[in-house]
C-alpha positions in Angstrom: -28.3 -50.9 23.2 -27.7 -47.6 24.9 -29.6 -46.3 27.6 -29.3 -42.8 25.9 -27.7 -42.9 22.0 -26.3 -39.5 21.8 -24.2 -40.5 18.4 -27.8 -41.4 16.7 -28.5 -38.2 17.1 -25.3 -36.5 16.3 -25.1 -38.9 13.0 -28.2 -37.1 12.1 -27.2 -33.4 11.9 -23.4 -34.2 11.8 -22.5 -31.7 9.3 -24.7 -28.8 10.8 -23.2 -29.2 13.8 -19.8 -29.4 12.3 -20.5 -26.3 10.4 -21.6 -24.3 13.8 -18.6 -25.4 15.5 -16.4 -24.6 12.6 -17.8 -21.1 12.1 -17.3 -20.5 16.2 -13.6 -21.6 15.7 -13.3 -19.2 12.9 -14.4 -15.8 14.8 -12.7 -16.9 18.1 -15.6 -15.6 20.4 -15.6 -18.5 22.3 -17.3 -17.0 25.4 -20.9 -15.0 24.8 -20.0 -15.1 21.1 -23.3 -13.6 18.5 -24.5 -17.6 19.1 -25.3 -16.6 22.9 -27.5 -13.9 21.7 -29.1 -16.0 18.8 -29.9 -18.6 21.4 -31.4 -16.7 24.1 -33.9 -15.5 21.7 -35.1 -18.7 20.3 -35.3 -20.4 23.6 -37.0 -17.5 25.0 -39.6 -17.8 21.6 -39.8 -21.5 22.0 -40.9 -21.4 25.7 -43.0 -18.2 25.2 -41.3 -16.0 28.2 -40.1 -12.4 27.9 -36.5 -13.2 28.2 -34.1 -15.8 28.6 -30.8 -16.1 30.4 -28.4 -18.8 29.0 -25.4 -19.9 31.6 -22.9 -22.8 32.3 -25.5 -25.2 34.0 -28.7 -26.2 35.1 -27.2 -25.6 38.7 -26.2 -22.3 38.2 -29.7 -21.9 36.6 -31.3 -22.6 39.7 -28.6 -20.5 41.9 -29.0 -17.6 40.2 -32.5 -16.4 40.8 -32.0 -17.3 44.6 -29.2 -15.0 44.7 -31.2 -12.4 43.0 -34.1 -12.8 45.1 -31.9 -12.1 48.2 -33.0 -15.3 49.3 -30.3 -16.4 52.5 -30.4 -17.5 56.3 -33.3 -17.9 57.9 -35.3 -18.7 54.7 -37.1 -21.9 54.2 -37.2 -23.1 50.5 -39.8 -25.7 49.8 -38.9 -28.8 47.5 -39.4 -32.0 46.8 -37.0 -34.9 48.4 -37.5 -37.0 44.8 -34.7 -35.1 42.8 -31.3 -34.7 41.8 -29.5 -33.0 44.6 -28.8 -29.8 42.7 -32.5 -28.8 43.4 -31.8 -28.9 47.0 -28.2 -28.4 46.9 -28.7 -24.5 45.7 -30.6 -23.7 48.6 -27.8 -24.5 50.8 -25.6 -22.9 48.7 -27.2 -19.3 49.6 -27.5 -20.5 53.4 -31.3 -20.7 53.3 -33.2 -24.2 54.5 -34.7 -26.6 52.3 -37.8 -27.8 53.5 -38.7 -31.1 51.9 -42.5 -31.7 50.6 -44.0 -34.9 49.8 -44.3 -35.7 46.4 -47.8 -37.3 44.3 -47.6 -41.2 43.8 -48.6 -41.0 40.6 -46.6 -38.1 39.2 -43.9 -38.3 41.2 -43.8 -34.6 41.2 -44.4 -32.1 44.0 -47.8 -32.8 46.0 -49.3 -29.4 46.1 -51.8 -29.9 49.2 -48.9 -31.3 51.2 -46.9 -28.0 50.0 -49.4 -25.4 51.5 -49.6 -27.5 54.6 -45.9 -27.2 54.9 -45.6 -23.7 54.2 -48.6 -23.3 57.2 -46.7 -25.3 59.3 -43.7 -23.3 59.0 -45.1 -20.2 59.2 -46.6 -21.5 62.6 -43.3 -22.5 63.8 -41.9 -19.1 63.7 -38.4 -20.7 63.5 -37.8 -20.4 59.6 -39.5 -17.5 57.0 -40.9 -18.9 53.9 -38.7 -17.6 51.1 -39.6 -19.4 47.7 -41.0 -22.7 46.5 -39.1 -24.9 43.5 -41.1 -27.5 42.3 -39.4 -29.9 40.0 -40.6 -31.2 36.5 -39.6 -34.8 36.9 -38.6 -37.3 34.2 -40.2 -34.5 32.0 -43.4 -34.1 33.3 -44.4 -30.4 34.8 -45.5 -30.4 37.9 -49.0 -29.8 38.7 -48.8 -25.5 38.5 -52.1 -24.8 38.2 -52.4 -26.0 41.7 -49.0 -24.6 43.1 -49.6 -21.2 41.5 -52.2 -20.3 43.8 -50.6 -21.9 46.8 -47.5 -19.6 46.1 -49.5 -16.6 45.1 -51.6 -16.8 48.6 -48.6 -16.9 50.5 -46.5 -14.1 48.2 -43.7 -16.7 47.7 -41.6 -16.9 44.4 -41.8 -20.0 42.5 -38.7 -21.4 40.8 -39.5 -23.8 38.3 -37.0 -26.6 38.1 -37.4 -27.5 34.1 -34.0 -29.2 34.3 -35.6 -32.4 33.0 -39.0 -30.8 31.5 -37.9 -28.7 29.1 -40.7 -29.3 26.1 -43.2 -30.5 28.5 -46.4 -28.9 28.8 -49.5 -27.9 30.7 -52.6 -27.0 28.1 -49.9 -26.0 25.7 -48.0 -23.7 27.4 -44.4 -25.0 27.6 -42.2 -25.6 30.7 -40.1 -22.8 31.4 -43.2 -20.4 31.5 -44.5 -21.2 34.9 -44.0 -19.2 38.0 -41.8 -16.3 38.8 -38.8 -18.0 37.0 -37.9 -21.3 35.7 -34.3 -23.0 35.3 -33.5 -25.5 32.7 -30.3 -27.6 32.1 -28.8 -28.6 28.7 -26.6 -31.6 29.8 -25.9 -34.0 27.3 -28.9 -36.7 28.8 -31.6 -33.8 28.9 -34.5 -33.6 26.2 -32.3 -30.8 24.6 -28.7 -31.5 25.7 -25.7 -30.1 24.2 -22.0 -31.5 24.4 -20.8 -30.6 27.7 -22.6 -28.5 30.4 -25.3 -25.7 29.9 -28.5 -24.4 31.3 -30.7 -21.1 31.2 -33.2 -19.2 33.5 -36.1 -17.7 31.5 -38.8 -14.7 33.3 -41.1 -12.5 32.3 -39.7 -10.0 35.0 -37.3 -7.6 33.4 -35.6 -6.7 37.0 -34.9 -10.1 37.9 -33.4 -10.4 34.0 -31.6 -7.3 34.4 -29.7 -8.7 37.9 -29.0 -12.7 36.5 -27.4 -10.8 33.6 -25.4 -9.3 35.9 -24.8 -12.2 38.1 -24.0 -14.4 35.5 -20.7 -12.4 35.0 -19.3 -11.3 38.6 -22.2 -9.2 39.3 -21.2 -7.1 36.4 -22.3 -3.2 36.5 -21.9 -0.9 33.8 -18.7 -2.6 32.5 -16.6 -5.1 33.3 -14.6 -3.9 36.2 -17.7 -2.2 37.7 -19.3 -4.5 40.2 -22.7 -4.1 41.4 -23.1 -7.4 43.3 -21.5 -10.7 44.1 -21.6 -12.9 41.3 -20.4 -16.1 39.8 -18.5 -17.0 36.7 -21.8 -18.4 34.6 -21.4 -18.1 31.4 -22.2 -20.1 28.5 -19.6 -21.2 25.7 -20.4 -20.3 22.3 -19.7 -23.7 21.3 -22.6 -25.3 23.4 -24.8 -22.6 21.9 -23.9 -23.2 18.4 -24.6 -26.9 19.3 -27.9 -26.3 20.7 -28.7 -24.3 17.9 -28.6 -26.9 15.4 -30.3 -29.5 18.1 -33.2 -27.3 18.5 -34.6 -27.4 14.9 -34.8 -31.1 15.4 -36.4 -30.9 18.9 -40.1 -30.8 18.1 -39.6 -34.2 16.0 -37.7 -35.5 18.6 -40.3 -35.1 21.3 -42.5 -36.4 18.7 -40.6 -39.6 18.8 -40.0 -39.7 22.7 -43.9 -39.5 22.5 -44.5 -42.6 20.4 -42.1 -44.7 22.3 -44.0 -44.1 25.6 -47.1 -44.8 24.0 -45.2 -48.1 22.9 -44.0 -49.2 26.1 -47.5 -48.3 27.8 -48.9 -50.3 25.5 -46.2 -53.4 26.3 -45.9 -53.1 29.5 -49.8 -53.1 30.7 -50.4 -55.2 32.8 -46.8 -56.2 34.2 -45.8 -53.1 35.5 -47.0 -49.1 36.7 -46.4 -47.1 34.1 -46.0 -43.5 34.4 -49.0 -41.2 34.8 -50.1 -38.2 32.3 -52.3 -36.4 33.5 -55.3 -35.0 31.0 -53.9 -31.8 29.5 -50.1 -32.6 30.5 -47.6 -33.4 27.7 -44.5 -34.8 29.1 -41.0 -34.4 27.6 -40.4 -37.7 28.7 -36.4 -37.1 29.8 -36.9 -40.6 31.7 -39.3 -43.5 31.0 -39.7 -44.7 34.8 -41.9 -47.7 36.0 -42.9 -49.0 39.3 -42.2 -52.6 40.4 -44.5 -53.7 43.6 -41.7 -54.1 45.6 -37.7 -53.8 45.7 -36.9 -57.7 45.3 -39.1 -57.6 42.1 -37.3 -54.4 40.8 -33.8 -55.8 41.6 -34.7 -59.5 39.9 -35.9 -57.5 36.7 -33.1 -55.0 36.7 -30.5 -58.0 36.9 -32.3 -59.6 34.2 -32.3 -57.1 31.9 -28.6 -56.5 32.6 -27.7 -60.1 31.5 -29.3 -59.3 28.3 -27.6 -56.1 27.7 -30.0 -53.9 28.5 -29.1 -50.9 30.5 -31.5 -49.6 33.0 -31.2 -46.9 36.1 -32.7 -46.4 39.2 -33.8 -42.5 39.9 -33.5 -41.7 42.4 -32.4 -44.9 45.0 -32.2 -42.6 48.1 -34.4 -39.6 48.7 -32.4 -36.3 49.4 -34.1 -36.1 53.2 -31.9 -39.2 53.9 -28.6 -37.9 52.3 -25.5 -37.7 54.1 -25.5 -33.8 53.0 -28.7 -33.0 54.5 -28.6 -35.2 57.8 -28.1 -31.5 60.1 -31.9 -31.1 59.3 -32.6 -34.1 61.2 -35.0 -35.8 59.1 -35.7 -39.7 59.3 -37.1 -42.7 57.4 -40.4 -42.2 57.3 -40.7 -38.3 57.2 -41.7 -38.7 53.7 -43.2 -42.2 52.9 -44.4 -41.6 49.5 -40.9 -40.8 48.0 -39.3 -43.0 49.8 -41.7 -45.9 48.7 -41.4 -44.6 45.1 -37.3 -44.7 45.5 -37.5 -48.2 46.6 -39.6 -49.7 43.4 -38.6 -47.3 40.5 -36.7 -48.4 37.4 -35.8 -46.0 34.7 -35.7 -48.1 31.0 -33.4 -46.9 28.1 -35.6 -43.7 26.5 -34.4 -41.7 23.6 -35.6 -40.6 20.1 -33.7 -42.9 18.1 -35.0 -46.5 20.0 -35.7 -48.7 17.8 -38.9 -50.5 18.0 -37.3 -53.8 18.0 -35.2 -52.9 21.1 -38.6 -51.8 22.9 -40.3 -55.0 22.2 -37.1 -56.7 23.3 -37.2 -55.0 26.8 -40.5 -55.0 27.5 -40.7 -58.8 26.9 -37.7 -59.7 29.5 -39.7 -57.8 32.1 -41.9 -60.0 34.4 
């Protein structure tokens, strides 16, 4: 049994993928080939934004807007401690300070009320200047932008949506990637829409931001490749990855429907056994992960070991919240600073989730959980 079955997906569209790759091999434009423009247009149309800038990874997709906004030393960037390190890593890479905010115990996303309080606190302390907010669409569920948006507007802060896991999710029919000043997503192979390597994209409606990020993506390029207007990155997407994503986009809506059916089936079979994921009214998740909560760490480990003995892979996202990681020890956070994130870390377990998970395998998984 696979945690994520990429082989089954490939077999479904093998010929089309192979043909797309062969086209790139024939035209030899391996970097910034015609597939890039085609993909960016399709992604922007899908999300509903004016612009999409493809790039080399989800991390670079988060990094480039911060660079374009001039976020740096002395700036506070507010984000969640319950996410992959890339979200906070990019804040340090531009020299700014991550300021963590606890999460909602039901959605696992950043708590809008706690965010408001934290921004007020930083302003009162006068040690850092609020610079930006990076909510995360964790496990496929968009953060509560209906409440986060007014907060960032009140304090006039750019909002960078981390949609690395949320691509395909919606709030009231509006797609993840369209919230805030800019959004970043990842096309790492395990994501709901993934390529066969690293890849990412930035979405925005702001033409000036679009222009800056296009420049940053290629070494701060100006009017030509040897004219450099700013310090930038080598953050281009390979043409082959764009070609693969173009074919995967064709089946993406169907795969999202399959993921939803699997999530519904999990909920039905696990009812009364564990706490299943909460999807608020008007929200739709892309179900990047299906994560359940046990009553305590011991119960989780007993079940994880039992699943492993029966050949069922399971994963813990995330075993140690970011504020407790060695990489951020200079921020001097400690145990108990973000009690909700710490509690969820101690009880969470993610089960196999992909569009090709068989119902018989799902029933087996659920029967093993006690």
